[in-house]
N, C-alpha and C positions, 0 to 999 in steps of 0.2 A: 370560503370562494371568494376570489377577486372580482371585483366589479370596474369595468371603466366606463360604464355610462350610469350617470347620476339623474334621475327625473325627480323634480321636487313639486310641491304643491305651494303655494305660494301664503295665502292668509292662514295663519295659524300654525306655519311650518318655518316659512323663512322669516315674515314678518308679523309683528302683532299690531291688526289694523281695528280691533274693536271699537275702541274708543272714537275714531273717525267715523265707523258705520254706524255706531250709535248716535252720534251726533246728526248724521243724515237721517236716521231713522226718526228721530225724535224731533225734528225740525218739519220733517212731513206730517207726522201726527201733530204738531201744533198748528200747521195750516189748516187742517182737518176737525180744529177744537177737539182733539183727543190728548189725555193726560201723557207725559212723557214715560218710557217704559225703563225701568232699571237697567244698567248695564249688564247684569250677569243674566238677565232674561234675554237680551239682544244677542247676546255670546251663544246662548242655546240655540237661536234661530239661525246662524252664520252656518256655510259651509255646503249648501246646495245650489249656489248661484244667487243673483239679486232677483230674480223673480219669486223664488221661495222665500227669502228673508222677507220682502215686501210684503207678500200673501201673509205670512205669519205674524209679522208686525201691526196689521190691520185687523180691524174685527172682520168677522165672517161675512162675504157677501159686498164689502167694499171695496175689495181691492180690482184695479182697472189698468190698463196699459197706458193710461195717463199718469197715474199713480207711480207707476214703475219708472217712467221717462222722468217725473220731477225727482223722484229719490236719487237716480242716475246724476241729475244736473246738481243737486244739492251733494251728493256725495263727491264729485267733481272738483266741486268748490272746497272741499274740505279733506281731499284725499292724502295730504300729509301734514295736518295739523299736528297729530300726535303718531302717527305711525313710523314704526322704526323698525330694525332688525332686533330679533332675539339674541341676547348676549350669546357667544360663542359660535353665531351662524358666519360672521365673516372669517374667523380663522378656519372655519372648515372650508369655505370656500376657497380662500388663499391657499390652503393645504392641497386643494384639487385643481388650481387653476392650470387650465390646458387640456384636462380630459374632458370629454365627451360631458357637458351637463345641459340641461332644460328643464325650464319651468312649465308646468303644464296645470293651468289654472282654469276655474269656472269664471273668473273674474274678468269683464269685460276687456278685450285684447287691447285697446287704446289706453285704458288705464293702467292695464298691467305695464304696456312700455314706459307711460310717465312714472309710474311709480318706481319701477326698478333703474331708471335713467338716474332719476331725484336721490335715489338712495346711492347711486354710483356702483350699481350691481349688471350694468347690460352687458359690461365686455367678459364676463363670466360664462355667460351662456350661449352655446351653440345654436339653441333652438328655444324659441318662445311660442307657447300654444296658449292663446286665450279665448272666451268666448267670442265668437265672430257673427252669429248668427244663422251660420250654415253648419258647422260642424256639431255632432252632439254633444253634449257636456258629459262629464263624470258623474256616474258611474260606468257610462259607457267607454269600451277601451279605445274609441276611435282618436281622442286626444293624445292619449299615451303611444299610439302607434303612429300618428302623424310625426310626433316628436322623434321616436326612432328613425323613421324614414329620413326625416330631414337630417339626421347626423350619422345616417348610413351604419346605424348599430344594430348590435343583435341582441335578442330577448335573452339568450342564456348568460349575457354578462351586463344585466341592467337591472336596477332597482328603483322602484317608485317610493318616494320619502313623502311622507302626509300624515296629517293629524286627523285623519276623517274616514269614516266609512267607504265614502264616494272614492278615496284615494286608493283604498286597500282593493276594493271591487273593480275599479278601474285596472290596476295593476295585475290582479288575478287573471282578467278577463283578456288581457293583453299577452299574458306569458311571462311577465317579467317577476321577480321577488319584490316584496313591499316590505316597509319598514313603517310600523307605526310611530307617532310622535307624540308623547304623553303629555307634552307641555302645552299643546296646542288649544284651541278652541272646540275643536269636533270631537268626536266619539267613535268606537268600532262598532256599535250595534251588534257586538257579539261575531264581526266578521274576523276570520283567521287574519295571522300574518306573519312572516316569517322571521322579522326582526324588531325590537322594541327600543326604543330609546327613551327613556325618561326625560331627559334634559338635553340640549343641544350640544354639550360638551361630550354625549357619550357618542356621538356619531362618527368623531374621527378614531374611537374606539373600535366600533363596529366596522367603519370602512376606512382602513388606515392608507395614508397617502402611499 
């Protein structure tokens, strides 16, 4: 099947941001007199939005809205210390430049815009949907459906590309095909998908220009 609309998750799909997320998590823990977490543990906590990341990264019953705000402030300060594109992603985006492409992420919208701009990616995307406090987050299909409306795209010709079960669930509920990115930081949790990309270089084989 030929697709003219490509929807991408951000963290763990287009960019590797675990190191900078880990920095913010451990700076927050340091302020609370807690030991730092190993980066692999932080990796396991990523994928369901900042609120869930902070809840998981703190001891039970410690989480508060103040801690979330502090984490977001710390993360904003370190947003691009080490974050970069996965190898092969730039080539894929260049090959499909001019098509309907969107970023659909649970990352806060302002951070998403800044990250995409600083990495030189903004021009590739017709629609950018991030967490804004109003729209439900993935796995709810609402962000996917919003991107499709923004691009006036049809579900039959769209695919959601992501590394986490939230992407797969959101895409499925929205009626689009899904592609699981095995190189990322997420997991399927056993949820089915239509396509499997083991590495970013597989994307051009699965979805040729």
